[in-house]
gemmi code that builds the backbone of each chain (N, CA, C; Angstrom):
import gemmi

chains = {
    "A": [
        ("MET", (-3.229, 58.214, 70.929), (-3.703, 58.680, 69.626), (-2.835, 58.085, 68.512)),
        ("THR", (-3.469, 57.513, 67.486), (-2.693, 56.898, 66.410), (-2.183, 57.960, 65.443)),
        ("SER", (-0.998, 57.707, 64.872), (-0.450, 58.682, 63.926), (-1.187, 58.558, 62.585)),
        ("ARG", (-1.148, 59.622, 61.828), (-1.867, 59.627, 60.560), (-1.120, 58.786, 59.522)),
        ("LEU", (-1.893, 58.068, 58.727), (-1.285, 57.165, 57.744), (-0.905, 57.891, 56.468)),
        ("PHE", (-1.624, 58.979, 56.169), (-1.334, 59.794, 54.989), (-1.334, 61.256, 55.429)),
        ("VAL", (-0.350, 61.999, 54.968), (-0.266, 63.402, 55.362), (-0.077, 64.276, 54.125)),
        ("ARG", (-0.876, 65.325, 54.019), (-0.720, 66.276, 52.909), (0.395, 67.256, 53.275)),
        ("ARG", (1.471, 67.294, 52.481), (2.583, 68.190, 52.750), (2.292, 69.575, 52.175)),
        ("ARG", (3.120, 70.552, 52.591), (2.892, 71.924, 52.127), (3.140, 72.074, 50.622)),
        ("ASP", (3.982, 71.190, 50.067), (4.240, 71.276, 48.622), (3.156, 70.574, 47.798)),
        ("GLY", (2.111, 70.071, 48.463), (0.976, 69.472, 47.770), (1.045, 67.956, 47.665)),
        ("ARG", (2.218, 67.398, 47.883), (2.340, 65.937, 47.781), (1.725, 65.266, 49.022)),
        ("ILE", (1.378, 64.013, 48.845), (0.806, 63.252, 49.962), (1.841, 62.240, 50.435)),
        ("GLU", (2.218, 62.363, 51.696), (3.215, 61.451, 52.255), (2.535, 60.170, 52.754)),
        ("VAL", (3.065, 59.047, 52.352), (2.520, 57.750, 52.778), (3.323, 57.277, 53.990)),
        ("ARG", (2.655, 57.156, 55.125), (3.345, 56.755, 56.348), (2.972, 55.338, 56.777)),
        ("LEU", (2.711, 54.500, 55.788), (2.343, 53.113, 56.103), (3.598, 52.300, 56.394)),
        ("ASN", (3.481, 51.376, 57.351), (4.582, 50.431, 57.549), (4.424, 49.301, 56.521)),
        ("GLU", (5.320, 48.342, 56.572), (5.307, 47.286, 55.553), (4.014, 46.473, 55.601)),
        ("ALA", (3.491, 46.261, 56.803), (2.233, 45.502, 56.921), (1.087, 46.267, 56.236)),
        ("GLY", (1.091, 47.588, 56.431), (0.056, 48.419, 55.805), (0.173, 48.401, 54.291)),
        ("ARG", (1.422, 48.497, 53.814), (1.622, 48.460, 52.356), (1.235, 47.092, 51.796)),
        ("ASP", (1.423, 46.054, 52.589), (1.036, 44.713, 52.142), (-0.479, 44.608, 51.946)),
        ("VAL", (-1.233, 45.255, 52.836), (-2.697, 45.249, 52.700), (-3.077, 45.898, 51.365)),
        ("VAL", (-2.428, 47.040, 51.078), (-2.709, 47.734, 49.811), (-2.287, 46.850, 48.631)),
        ("ARG", (-1.090, 46.286, 48.739), (-0.534, 45.462, 47.649), (-1.479, 44.302, 47.301)),
        ("VAL", (-1.924, 43.594, 48.324), (-2.803, 42.428, 48.101), (-4.122, 42.866, 47.450)),
        ("ALA", (-4.690, 43.956, 47.975), (-5.987, 44.431, 47.445), (-5.861, 44.876, 45.988)),
        ("VAL", (-4.800, 45.629, 45.702), (-4.623, 46.163, 44.351), (-4.350, 45.030, 43.352)),
        ("ARG", (-3.493, 44.101, 43.755), (-3.191, 42.964, 42.864), (-4.448, 42.161, 42.560)),
        ("ARG", (-5.300, 42.043, 43.555), (-6.535, 41.268, 43.353), (-7.453, 41.971, 42.352)),
        ("VAL", (-7.506, 43.313, 42.414), (-8.337, 44.058, 41.454), (-7.783, 43.876, 40.043)),
        ("VAL", (-6.460, 43.980, 39.907), (-5.838, 43.799, 38.583), (-6.145, 42.391, 38.053)),
        ("ALA", (-5.991, 41.399, 38.911), (-6.235, 40.013, 38.485), (-7.702, 39.810, 38.086)),
        ("ALA", (-8.601, 40.373, 38.885), (-10.037, 40.198, 38.606), (-10.436, 40.853, 37.289)),
        ("GLU", (-9.774, 41.963, 36.959), (-10.070, 42.645, 35.695), (-9.759, 41.758, 34.490)),
        ("HIS", (-8.781, 40.855, 34.668), (-8.351, 40.013, 33.548), (-8.965, 38.617, 33.566)),
        ("ASP", (-9.764, 38.332, 34.579), (-10.328, 36.992, 34.701), (-11.851, 37.074, 34.866)),
        ("LEU", (-12.555, 36.690, 33.813), (-14.026, 36.798, 33.831), (-14.667, 35.901, 34.883)),
        ("ASP", (-13.951, 34.830, 35.268), (-14.511, 33.901, 36.247), (-14.231, 34.317, 37.690)),
        ("ASP", (-13.456, 35.372, 37.861), (-13.124, 35.818, 39.218), (-14.398, 36.244, 39.951)),
        ("GLU", (-14.460, 35.894, 41.251), (-15.671, 36.211, 42.028), (-15.889, 37.723, 42.169)),
        ("TRP", (-14.840, 38.493, 42.017), (-14.972, 39.947, 42.121), (-15.555, 40.572, 40.856)),
        ("ASN", (-15.621, 39.783, 39.794), (-16.040, 40.350, 38.508), (-17.447, 40.933, 38.526)),
        ("ALA", (-18.346, 40.325, 39.298), (-19.723, 40.826, 39.370), (-19.756, 42.247, 39.930)),
        ("THR", (-18.890, 42.514, 40.915), (-18.844, 43.852, 41.504), (-18.180, 44.834, 40.543)),
        ("LEU", (-17.125, 44.369, 39.883), (-16.392, 45.235, 38.962), (-17.229, 45.576, 37.728)),
        ("ASN", (-18.170, 44.685, 37.376), (-18.940, 44.881, 36.146), (-20.445, 44.947, 36.400)),
        ("GLY", (-20.828, 45.685, 37.440), (-22.254, 45.831, 37.746), (-22.977, 46.555, 36.619)),
        ("PRO", (-24.311, 46.397, 36.549), (-25.058, 47.046, 35.463), (-25.008, 48.570, 35.560)),
        ("ILE", (-24.990, 49.232, 34.416), (-25.056, 50.692, 34.376), (-26.526, 51.105, 34.267)),
        ("ASP", (-27.232, 50.516, 33.294), (-28.660, 50.791, 33.121), (-29.411, 49.462, 33.226)),
        ("PRO", (-29.939, 49.149, 34.412), (-30.601, 47.844, 34.606), (-31.835, 47.649, 33.722)),
        ("SER", (-32.377, 48.725, 33.121), (-33.560, 48.561, 32.272), (-33.195, 47.991, 30.897)),
        ("ARG", (-31.907, 47.953, 30.593), (-31.469, 47.365, 29.322), (-31.008, 45.932, 29.548)),
        ("ASP", (-31.166, 45.092, 28.504), (-30.674, 43.714, 28.617), (-29.159, 43.694, 28.702)),
        ("GLN", (-28.536, 44.647, 27.993), (-27.073, 44.699, 27.971), (-26.643, 46.162, 27.915)),
        ("ASP", (-25.612, 46.496, 28.695), (-25.114, 47.874, 28.662), (-24.342, 48.135, 27.373)),
        ("ASP", (-24.219, 49.412, 27.034), (-23.451, 49.835, 25.873), (-22.009, 49.296, 25.998)),
        ("PRO", (-21.550, 48.493, 25.027), (-20.206, 47.893, 25.127), (-19.102, 48.945, 25.230)),
        ("LEU", (-19.300, 50.111, 24.602), (-18.277, 51.156, 24.695), (-18.143, 51.674, 26.125)),
        ("LEU", (-19.287, 51.780, 26.798), (-19.259, 52.249, 28.192), (-18.598, 51.222, 29.101)),
        ("THR", (-18.932, 49.967, 28.902), (-18.351, 48.926, 29.767), (-16.843, 48.799, 29.508)),
        ("LEU", (-16.451, 49.024, 28.256), (-15.026, 48.999, 27.920), (-14.303, 50.173, 28.590)),
        ("ALA", (-14.942, 51.347, 28.547), (-14.354, 52.538, 29.191), (-14.202, 52.307, 30.686)),
        ("ARG", (-15.221, 51.692, 31.291), (-15.157, 51.417, 32.736), (-14.004, 50.469, 33.050)),
        ("GLN", (-13.885, 49.411, 32.264), (-12.817, 48.429, 32.485), (-11.441, 49.096, 32.330)),
        ("HIS", (-11.324, 49.941, 31.305), (-10.051, 50.620, 31.040), (-9.677, 51.544, 32.207)),
        ("GLU", (-10.649, 52.338, 32.664), (-10.372, 53.297, 33.760), (-10.047, 52.573, 35.069)),
        ("MET", (-10.813, 51.519, 35.350), (-10.587, 50.771, 36.588), (-9.206, 50.120, 36.561)),
        ("ASN", (-8.863, 49.578, 35.403), (-7.577, 48.919, 35.238), (-6.428, 49.925, 35.332)),
        ("SER", (-6.609, 51.103, 34.723), (-5.568, 52.144, 34.787), (-5.311, 52.551, 36.228)),
        ("ASN", (-6.385, 52.745, 36.987), (-6.237, 53.116, 38.402), (-5.475, 52.047, 39.177)),
        ("ALA", (-5.872, 50.796, 38.958), (-5.240, 49.694, 39.694), (-3.765, 49.559, 39.301)),
        ("GLU", (-3.470, 49.705, 38.004), (-2.067, 49.598, 37.550), (-1.226, 50.733, 38.141)),
        ("LEU", (-1.816, 51.946, 38.178), (-1.083, 53.093, 38.732), (-0.834, 52.895, 40.234)),
        ("ALA", (-1.838, 52.383, 40.927), (-1.670, 52.110, 42.358), (-0.566, 51.071, 42.575)),
        ("LEU", (-0.553, 50.063, 41.717), (0.451, 49.004, 41.834), (1.858, 49.550, 41.575)),
        ("LEU", (1.962, 50.438, 40.594), (3.264, 51.026, 40.253), (3.819, 51.907, 41.376)),
        ("THR", (2.922, 52.503, 42.158), (3.357, 53.463, 43.180), (3.285, 52.904, 44.601)),
        ("ILE", (3.134, 51.597, 44.695), (2.888, 50.973, 45.996), (4.029, 51.195, 46.997)),
        ("ASP", (5.250, 51.343, 46.520), (6.382, 51.517, 47.433), (6.828, 52.968, 47.571)),
        ("GLU", (6.096, 53.883, 46.940), (6.493, 55.302, 46.979), (6.260, 55.913, 48.364)),
        ("THR", (7.092, 56.907, 48.698), (6.900, 57.632, 49.957), (5.936, 58.794, 49.747)),
        ("PHE", (5.966, 59.363, 48.536), (5.076, 60.491, 48.242), (4.210, 60.183, 47.026)),
        ("LEU", (2.954, 60.613, 47.106), (2.021, 60.436, 45.982), (1.544, 61.806, 45.512)),
        ("ASN", (1.324, 61.946, 44.197), (0.634, 63.156, 43.740), (-0.874, 62.901, 43.797)),
        ("ASP", (-1.662, 63.911, 43.418), (-3.126, 63.780, 43.546), (-3.696, 62.627, 42.715)),
        ("GLY", (-3.182, 62.503, 41.489), (-3.674, 61.441, 40.605), (-3.376, 60.064, 41.170)),
        ("GLU", (-2.191, 59.915, 41.723), (-1.810, 58.615, 42.293), (-2.632, 58.307, 43.551)),
        ("ALA", (-2.851, 59.345, 44.363), (-3.654, 59.141, 45.581), (-5.095, 58.767, 45.220)),
        ("TRP", (-5.609, 59.399, 44.159), (-6.965, 59.069, 43.701), (-7.010, 57.625, 43.203)),
        ("ALA", (-5.958, 57.182, 42.519), (-5.899, 55.793, 42.038), (-5.883, 54.824, 43.224)),
        ("TRP", (-5.163, 55.175, 44.272), (-5.146, 54.334, 45.479), (-6.554, 54.262, 46.080)),
        ("LEU", (-7.168, 55.436, 46.256), (-8.497, 55.479, 46.891), (-9.515, 54.676, 46.076)),
        ("SER", (-9.560, 54.921, 44.768), (-10.543, 54.230, 43.915), (-10.338, 52.717, 43.957)),
        ("THR", (-9.083, 52.303, 43.845), (-8.815, 50.864, 43.775), (-9.098, 50.189, 45.122)),
        ("LEU", (-8.724, 50.859, 46.210), (-9.018, 50.283, 47.535), (-10.528, 50.204, 47.770)),
        ("GLN", (-11.255, 51.208, 47.277), (-12.708, 51.209, 47.439), (-13.343, 50.077, 46.625)),
        ("VAL", (-12.837, 49.877, 45.407), (-13.321, 48.755, 44.585), (-13.045, 47.438, 45.323)),
        ("ALA", (-11.846, 47.321, 45.877), (-11.473, 46.096, 46.595), (-12.353, 45.881, 47.828)),
        ("LEU", (-12.635, 46.968, 48.530), (-13.474, 46.862, 49.731), (-14.872, 46.345, 49.391)),
        ("ARG", (-15.478, 46.955, 48.374), (-16.842, 46.543, 48.034), (-16.886, 45.128, 47.440)),
        ("ALA", (-15.840, 44.797, 46.677), (-15.787, 43.452, 46.099), (-15.605, 42.403, 47.201)),
        ("THR", (-14.771, 42.726, 48.193), (-14.578, 41.807, 49.324), (-15.904, 41.596, 50.053)),
        ("ALA", (-16.596, 42.707, 50.308), (-17.876, 42.616, 51.022), (-18.886, 41.789, 50.221)),
        ("SER", (-18.963, 42.038, 48.916), (-19.915, 41.284, 48.076), (-19.560, 39.806, 48.042)),
        ("GLU", (-18.272, 39.531, 47.894), (-17.825, 38.133, 47.797), (-18.259, 37.326, 49.023)),
        ("HIS", (-18.274, 37.986, 50.172), (-18.625, 37.280, 51.413), (-20.067, 37.557, 51.851)),
        ("GLY", (-20.842, 38.121, 50.963), (-22.274, 38.330, 51.243), (-22.547, 39.387, 52.295)),
        ("LEU", (-21.594, 40.319, 52.493), (-21.788, 41.359, 53.511), (-22.566, 42.527, 52.902)),
        ("VAL", (-23.853, 42.301, 52.713), (-24.664, 43.285, 52.022), (-25.566, 44.094, 52.966)),
        ("SER", (-25.507, 43.782, 54.252), (-26.312, 44.532, 55.216), (-25.582, 44.561, 56.557)),
        ("ASP", (-26.034, 45.449, 57.439), (-25.408, 45.538, 58.764), (-25.569, 44.224, 59.537)),
        ("GLU", (-26.716, 43.548, 59.334), (-26.961, 42.276, 60.028), (-25.942, 41.224, 59.594)),
        ("ARG", (-25.713, 41.162, 58.272), (-24.747, 40.189, 57.744), (-23.333, 40.521, 58.227)),
        ("MET", (-23.048, 41.812, 58.378), (-21.737, 42.241, 58.845), (-21.468, 41.718, 60.258)),
        ("SER", (-22.503, 41.832, 61.115), (-22.296, 41.446, 62.514), (-22.081, 39.939, 62.670)),
        ("GLY", (-22.541, 39.160, 61.700), (-22.362, 37.703, 61.794), (-21.212, 37.188, 60.939)),
        ("ALA", (-20.369, 38.097, 60.449), (-19.324, 37.682, 59.504), (-18.141, 37.027, 60.197)),
        ("ASP", (-17.426, 36.247, 59.413), (-16.210, 35.580, 59.863), (-15.170, 36.621, 60.303)),
        ("GLU", (-14.438, 36.289, 61.385), (-13.495, 37.252, 61.963), (-12.397, 37.673, 60.986)),
        ("ALA", (-11.878, 36.713, 60.213), (-10.798, 37.016, 59.257), (-11.294, 37.985, 58.172)),
        ("VAL", (-12.508, 37.757, 57.725), (-13.079, 38.639, 56.689), (-13.310, 40.032, 57.263)),
        ("LEU", (-13.804, 40.067, 58.501), (-14.049, 41.373, 59.134), (-12.751, 42.161, 59.296)),
        ("THR", (-11.670, 41.448, 59.640), (-10.364, 42.108, 59.779), (-9.929, 42.692, 58.434)),
        ("GLU", (-10.121, 41.909, 57.377), (-9.769, 42.370, 56.023), (-10.560, 43.632, 55.676)),
        ("VAL", (-11.851, 43.596, 55.957), (-12.722, 44.733, 55.669), (-12.311, 45.953, 56.495)),
        ("LYS", (-12.032, 45.725, 57.778), (-11.671, 46.847, 58.669), (-10.340, 47.472, 58.258)),
        ("ASN", (-9.384, 46.652, 57.835), (-8.098, 47.189, 57.370), (-8.294, 48.096, 56.160)),
        ("LEU", (-9.103, 47.631, 55.218), (-9.360, 48.443, 54.015), (-10.111, 49.727, 54.378)),
        ("GLN", (-11.070, 49.609, 55.293), (-11.827, 50.797, 55.724), (-10.900, 51.824, 56.379)),
        ("LEU", (-9.982, 51.325, 57.201), (-9.043, 52.211, 57.897), (-8.177, 52.974, 56.896)),
        ("LEU", (-7.669, 52.248, 55.903), (-6.835, 52.885, 54.873), (-7.646, 53.909, 54.078)),
        ("LEU", (-8.859, 53.520, 53.718), (-9.712, 54.426, 52.933), (-10.073, 55.675, 53.728)),
        ("PHE", (-10.425, 55.461, 54.981), (-10.778, 56.582, 55.845), (-9.626, 57.579, 55.910)),
        ("ALA", (-8.406, 57.034, 56.046), (-7.220, 57.889, 56.177), (-6.889, 58.610, 54.875)),
        ("ILE", (-6.968, 57.918, 53.757), (-6.577, 58.554, 52.490), (-7.648, 59.560, 52.026)),
        ("ALA", (-8.915, 59.281, 52.351), (-9.986, 60.216, 51.962), (-9.822, 61.568, 52.657)),
        ("ASP", (-9.154, 61.534, 53.798), (-8.932, 62.755, 54.567), (-7.961, 63.721, 53.883)),
        ("VAL", (-7.114, 63.204, 53.016), (-6.087, 64.065, 52.395), (-6.266, 64.229, 50.881)),
        ("VAL", (-7.157, 63.433, 50.287), (-7.345, 63.528, 48.820), (-8.124, 64.790, 48.461)),
    ],
    "B": [
        ("MET", (-46.746, 53.997, 17.645), (-46.350, 55.284, 17.086), (-46.156, 55.197, 15.570)),
        ("ALA", (-45.616, 54.106, 15.085), (-45.377, 53.946, 13.652), (-46.676, 53.972, 12.875)),
        ("GLN", (-47.769, 53.334, 13.390), (-49.061, 53.297, 12.699), (-49.627, 54.706, 12.545)),
        ("THR", (-49.537, 55.492, 13.613), (-50.040, 56.867, 13.588), (-49.335, 57.661, 12.486)),
        ("THR", (-48.056, 57.464, 12.375), (-47.264, 58.188, 11.383), (-47.731, 57.868, 9.973)),
        ("ARG", (-47.957, 56.561, 9.714), (-48.364, 56.163, 8.352), (-49.711, 56.758, 7.995)),
        ("ARG", (-50.651, 56.713, 8.944), (-51.995, 57.214, 8.666), (-51.938, 58.714, 8.360)),
        ("ARG", (-51.187, 59.448, 9.136), (-51.117, 60.897, 8.931), (-50.350, 61.255, 7.669)),
        ("THR", (-49.440, 60.397, 7.267), (-48.686, 60.670, 6.045), (-49.640, 60.752, 4.859)),
        ("ALA", (-50.652, 59.891, 4.857), (-51.621, 59.896, 3.764), (-52.414, 61.197, 3.764)),
        ("ASP", (-52.679, 61.757, 4.927), (-53.480, 62.988, 5.016), (-52.662, 64.237, 4.675)),
        ("ALA", (-51.549, 64.416, 5.382), (-50.768, 65.647, 5.173), (-49.321, 65.421, 5.565)),
        ("ASP", (-48.447, 65.457, 4.556), (-47.031, 65.153, 4.772), (-46.344, 66.153, 5.713)),
        ("VAL", (-46.612, 67.432, 5.544), (-45.911, 68.474, 6.305), (-46.167, 68.330, 7.801)),
        ("VAL", (-47.431, 68.146, 8.155), (-47.802, 68.006, 9.566), (-47.088, 66.803, 10.178)),
        ("THR", (-47.043, 65.702, 9.430), (-46.419, 64.486, 9.949), (-44.950, 64.722, 10.288)),
        ("GLU", (-44.242, 65.381, 9.367), (-42.811, 65.601, 9.594), (-42.552, 66.413, 10.853)),
        ("SER", (-43.331, 67.482, 11.030), (-43.087, 68.305, 12.215), (-43.461, 67.554, 13.480)),
        ("GLU", (-44.502, 66.731, 13.405), (-44.888, 65.970, 14.607), (-43.831, 64.943, 14.975)),
        ("ILE", (-43.284, 64.291, 13.933), (-42.240, 63.293, 14.202), (-41.056, 63.975, 14.870)),
        ("SER", (-40.655, 65.107, 14.299), (-39.477, 65.762, 14.850), (-39.715, 66.230, 16.278)),
        ("SER", (-40.906, 66.729, 16.566), (-41.152, 67.196, 17.930), (-41.229, 66.020, 18.901)),
        ("GLU", (-41.808, 64.892, 18.462), (-41.873, 63.722, 19.349), (-40.474, 63.193, 19.643)),
        ("THR", (-39.615, 63.177, 18.610), (-38.258, 62.665, 18.794), (-37.484, 63.515, 19.785)),
        ("SER", (-37.595, 64.841, 19.625), (-36.809, 65.693, 20.507), (-37.307, 65.600, 21.943)),
        ("THR", (-38.609, 65.405, 22.138), (-39.115, 65.234, 23.503), (-38.531, 63.970, 24.131)),
        ("ALA", (-38.453, 62.899, 23.305), (-37.959, 61.632, 23.837), (-36.492, 61.726, 24.235)),
        ("THR", (-35.659, 62.387, 23.423), (-34.230, 62.445, 23.743), (-33.968, 63.372, 24.917)),
        ("LYS", (-34.844, 64.359, 25.115), (-34.595, 65.317, 26.194), (-35.108, 64.834, 27.548)),
        ("ARG", (-35.792, 63.696, 27.563), (-36.316, 63.201, 28.835), (-35.142, 62.973, 29.798)),
        ("PRO", (-35.215, 63.508, 31.026), (-34.048, 63.403, 31.912), (-33.841, 62.009, 32.511)),
        ("TRP", (-32.589, 61.752, 32.816), (-32.206, 60.487, 33.453), (-31.496, 60.784, 34.768)),
        ("ASP", (-31.715, 59.912, 35.738), (-31.105, 60.081, 37.058), (-29.877, 59.183, 37.205)),
        ("VAL", (-28.854, 59.707, 37.862), (-27.731, 58.878, 38.304), (-28.020, 58.547, 39.771)),
        ("VAL", (-28.155, 57.260, 40.059), (-28.553, 56.827, 41.406), (-27.394, 56.090, 42.091)),
        ("VAL", (-27.037, 56.549, 43.281), (-26.009, 55.850, 44.067), (-26.706, 55.065, 45.180)),
        ("TRP", (-26.275, 53.810, 45.343), (-26.916, 52.896, 46.299), (-26.054, 52.708, 47.548)),
        ("ASN", (-26.728, 52.493, 48.654), (-26.028, 52.311, 49.932), (-25.355, 50.933, 50.003)),
        ("ASP", (-24.263, 50.862, 50.734), (-23.676, 49.568, 51.087), (-23.168, 49.698, 52.525)),
        ("PRO", (-23.019, 48.574, 53.223), (-22.706, 48.680, 54.658), (-21.229, 48.854, 54.972)),
        ("VAL", (-20.359, 48.916, 53.969), (-18.924, 48.934, 54.267), (-18.186, 50.237, 53.918)),
        ("THR", (-18.687, 51.006, 52.978), (-17.941, 52.183, 52.528), (-17.947, 53.293, 53.589)),
        ("PRO", (-16.748, 53.781, 53.994), (-16.721, 54.879, 54.966), (-17.406, 56.133, 54.403)),
        ("MET", (-18.093, 56.870, 55.290), (-18.875, 58.032, 54.845), (-18.008, 59.101, 54.180)),
        ("ASN", (-16.808, 59.330, 54.743), (-15.983, 60.403, 54.169), (-15.493, 60.039, 52.766)),
        ("VAL", (-15.404, 58.747, 52.469), (-15.001, 58.311, 51.130), (-16.089, 58.678, 50.110)),
        ("VAL", (-17.341, 58.470, 50.496), (-18.459, 58.810, 49.609), (-18.441, 60.315, 49.304)),
        ("VAL", (-18.221, 61.120, 50.337), (-18.188, 62.587, 50.155), (-17.071, 62.983, 49.188)),
        ("VAL", (-15.887, 62.395, 49.383), (-14.738, 62.713, 48.524), (-15.028, 62.333, 47.069)),
        ("ILE", (-15.648, 61.193, 46.870), (-15.951, 60.730, 45.501), (-16.965, 61.669, 44.828)),
        ("PHE", (-18.010, 62.049, 45.547), (-19.000, 62.977, 44.973), (-18.340, 64.305, 44.604)),
        ("LYS", (-17.488, 64.786, 45.510), (-16.828, 66.074, 45.292), (-15.946, 66.026, 44.053)),
        ("ARG", (-15.200, 64.960, 43.938), (-14.258, 64.833, 42.814), (-14.992, 64.677, 41.475)),
        ("ILE", (-16.033, 63.862, 41.448), (-16.698, 63.563, 40.174), (-17.682, 64.664, 39.759)),
        ("PHE", (-18.467, 65.159, 40.701), (-19.506, 66.123, 40.331), (-19.115, 67.571, 40.632)),
        ("GLY", (-18.077, 67.771, 41.440), (-17.630, 69.125, 41.765), (-18.582, 69.880, 42.680)),
        ("TYR", (-19.429, 69.155, 43.397), (-20.363, 69.801, 44.324), (-19.617, 70.334, 45.553)),
        ("SER", (-20.318, 71.207, 46.308), (-19.753, 71.728, 47.559), (-19.702, 70.615, 48.611)),
        ("ASN", (-18.918, 70.861, 49.645), (-18.832, 69.908, 50.750), (-20.204, 69.614, 51.348)),
        ("ASN", (-20.976, 70.708, 51.539), (-22.309, 70.569, 52.146), (-23.216, 69.678, 51.314)),
        ("LYS", (-23.231, 69.932, 49.998), (-24.114, 69.159, 49.125), (-23.682, 67.689, 49.109)),
        ("CYS", (-22.369, 67.456, 49.049), (-21.872, 66.076, 49.037), (-22.258, 65.349, 50.329)),
        ("THR", (-22.141, 66.071, 51.448), (-22.493, 65.461, 52.741), (-23.990, 65.141, 52.788)),
        ("GLN", (-24.811, 66.072, 52.302), (-26.257, 65.833, 52.271), (-26.592, 64.606, 51.428)),
        ("LEU", (-25.958, 64.515, 50.253), (-26.225, 63.373, 49.364), (-25.767, 62.067, 50.016)),
        ("MET", (-24.604, 62.114, 50.660), (-24.094, 60.917, 51.333), (-25.068, 60.468, 52.422)),
        ("LEU", (-25.600, 61.445, 53.181), (-26.544, 61.097, 54.254), (-27.848, 60.538, 53.693)),
        ("THR", (-28.259, 61.066, 52.539), (-29.468, 60.520, 51.893), (-29.237, 59.062, 51.496)),
        ("VAL", (-28.077, 58.788, 50.905), (-27.750, 57.402, 50.537), (-27.780, 56.526, 51.794)),
        ("HIS", (-27.159, 57.018, 52.848), (-27.032, 56.236, 54.083), (-28.400, 55.946, 54.720)),
        ("HIS", (-29.249, 56.962, 54.781), (-30.523, 56.791, 55.490), (-31.636, 56.203, 54.621)),
        ("ARG", (-31.651, 56.546, 53.341), (-32.748, 56.077, 52.467), (-32.350, 54.917, 51.572)),
        ("GLY", (-31.080, 54.560, 51.594), (-30.646, 53.432, 50.777), (-30.213, 53.821, 49.378)),
        ("ARG", (-30.556, 55.009, 48.935), (-30.170, 55.480, 47.609), (-30.342, 56.982, 47.525)),
        ("ALA", (-29.653, 57.591, 46.577), (-29.852, 59.028, 46.342), (-29.613, 59.328, 44.870)),
        ("VAL", (-30.426, 60.239, 44.346), (-30.202, 60.729, 42.981), (-29.129, 61.811, 43.088)),
        ("VAL", (-27.976, 61.565, 42.466), (-26.866, 62.507, 42.625), (-26.705, 63.432, 41.422)),
        ("TRP", (-27.345, 63.106, 40.331), (-27.284, 63.980, 39.142), (-28.457, 63.615, 38.248)),
        ("THR", (-29.026, 64.618, 37.580), (-30.124, 64.390, 36.635), (-29.845, 65.178, 35.367)),
        ("GLY", (-30.081, 64.537, 34.234), (-29.872, 65.241, 32.972), (-29.899, 64.294, 31.800)),
        ("GLU", (-29.234, 64.680, 30.756), (-29.258, 63.945, 29.495), (-28.694, 62.526, 29.674)),
        ("ARG", (-29.285, 61.577, 28.975), (-28.988, 60.160, 29.217), (-27.511, 59.787, 29.051)),
        ("GLU", (-26.902, 60.240, 27.964), (-25.508, 59.858, 27.712), (-24.588, 60.383, 28.812)),
        ("ARG", (-24.845, 61.611, 29.243), (-24.012, 62.182, 30.319), (-24.250, 61.421, 31.624)),
        ("ALA", (-25.519, 61.060, 31.854), (-25.845, 60.298, 33.076), (-25.073, 58.979, 33.087)),
        ("GLU", (-25.024, 58.319, 31.927), (-24.315, 57.031, 31.855), (-22.817, 57.218, 32.071)),
        ("ARG", (-22.278, 58.313, 31.532), (-20.836, 58.556, 31.717), (-20.514, 58.847, 33.182)),
        ("TYR", (-21.389, 59.631, 33.837), (-21.195, 59.892, 35.271), (-21.281, 58.580, 36.056)),
        ("CYS", (-22.243, 57.760, 35.674), (-22.434, 56.482, 36.372), (-21.160, 55.634, 36.292)),
        ("VAL", (-20.553, 55.598, 35.115), (-19.308, 54.838, 34.942), (-18.216, 55.399, 35.855)),
        ("LYS", (-18.111, 56.715, 35.931), (-17.085, 57.335, 36.797), (-17.299, 56.934, 38.258)),
        ("VAL", (-18.553, 56.953, 38.683), (-18.850, 56.590, 40.082), (-18.528, 55.109, 40.321)),
        ("GLN", (-18.855, 54.269, 39.339), (-18.540, 52.840, 39.470), (-17.032, 52.602, 39.513)),
        ("VAL", (-16.294, 53.341, 38.684), (-14.830, 53.199, 38.675), (-14.256, 53.581, 40.044)),
        ("ALA", (-14.924, 54.537, 40.703), (-14.482, 54.953, 42.043), (-14.935, 53.966, 43.120)),
        ("GLY", (-15.666, 52.929, 42.720), (-15.976, 51.843, 43.646), (-17.322, 51.903, 44.344)),
        ("LEU", (-18.188, 52.843, 43.958), (-19.520, 52.886, 44.573), (-20.520, 52.163, 43.670)),
        ("GLN", (-21.615, 51.693, 44.286), (-22.656, 51.044, 43.490), (-23.555, 52.123, 42.897)),
        ("CYS", (-23.680, 52.111, 41.583), (-24.380, 53.204, 40.904), (-25.076, 52.681, 39.656)),
        ("THR", (-26.257, 53.235, 39.363), (-26.988, 52.884, 38.138), (-27.630, 54.154, 37.578)),
        ("VAL", (-28.162, 54.051, 36.357), (-28.967, 55.153, 35.827), (-30.404, 54.670, 35.663)),
        ("GLU", (-31.347, 55.587, 35.737), (-32.751, 55.259, 35.501), (-33.473, 56.497, 35.013)),
        ("GLU", (-34.580, 56.270, 34.310), (-35.351, 57.385, 33.799), (-35.915, 58.170, 34.974)),
        ("ALA", (-35.786, 59.493, 34.919), (-36.279, 60.321, 36.034), (-37.797, 60.227, 36.140)),
        ("ALA", (-38.290, 60.226, 37.370), (-39.741, 60.192, 37.577), (-40.321, 61.507, 37.083)),
        ("SER", (-41.466, 61.419, 36.371), (-42.043, 62.664, 35.826), (-42.793, 63.420, 36.913)),
    ],
}
model = gemmi.Model(1)
for chain_id, residues in chains.items():
    chain = gemmi.Chain(chain_id)
    for i, (resn, *xyz) in enumerate(residues, 1):
        res = gemmi.Residue()
        res.name, res.seqid = resn, gemmi.SeqId(i, " ")
        for name, pos in zip(("N", "CA", "C"), xyz):
            atom = gemmi.Atom()
            atom.name, atom.element = name, gemmi.Element(name[0])
            atom.pos, atom.b_iso = gemmi.Position(*pos), 0.0
            res.add_atom(atom)
        chain.add_residue(res)
    model.add_chain(chain)
structure = gemmi.Structure()
structure.add_model(model)
structure.setup_entities()
């Protein structure tokens, strides 16, 4: 039986039990989200800036700005706390949100939009996806 | 709609004003749906946690909505006023799920 990667302590804090390899997975994913937020040409940008109301030619700029700000705040907070042993609820939520954004952006970037496409995917990409899924599965259990 | 207004203005100003106001309020009150779309990679428990955090629904309701997304490809997770629907949609997108708003079916 594998040990839990995140544990909710009695004082309410969330203990991060990731080894350095696990933290590296988080670090790479979070840094990529931060970078994509600042680079319009980044392949992840389409996922980060999906339409809010597809019936409009263009979404409300205030809403898209709010989305960019919130996504960026989460990613920056996750990056700031990447080496912490304990996370509070807000920090854990920032980790979960940013890892989830990274997971979906990774899948979109490699065209993994259906179960069929998943089964035919490159092994390295599948490993990346599975690592993120494992982390998300574990952190969702304690958030 | 503009032509109708002009014609009625010539006949009776009072009636026109009340009709305009009632038509406007009907249009703004029309409900909008927040729709979450399925993807093949997001773990199911993550979807439940996100719904719970953003909408404050019970565990059961979040699980039901997650299963609807999973089996039908999409689920309406909230319905109401357009601006609120758009704000909820942004929150769901920030949490990493694919989400859009659309006019609710009458």
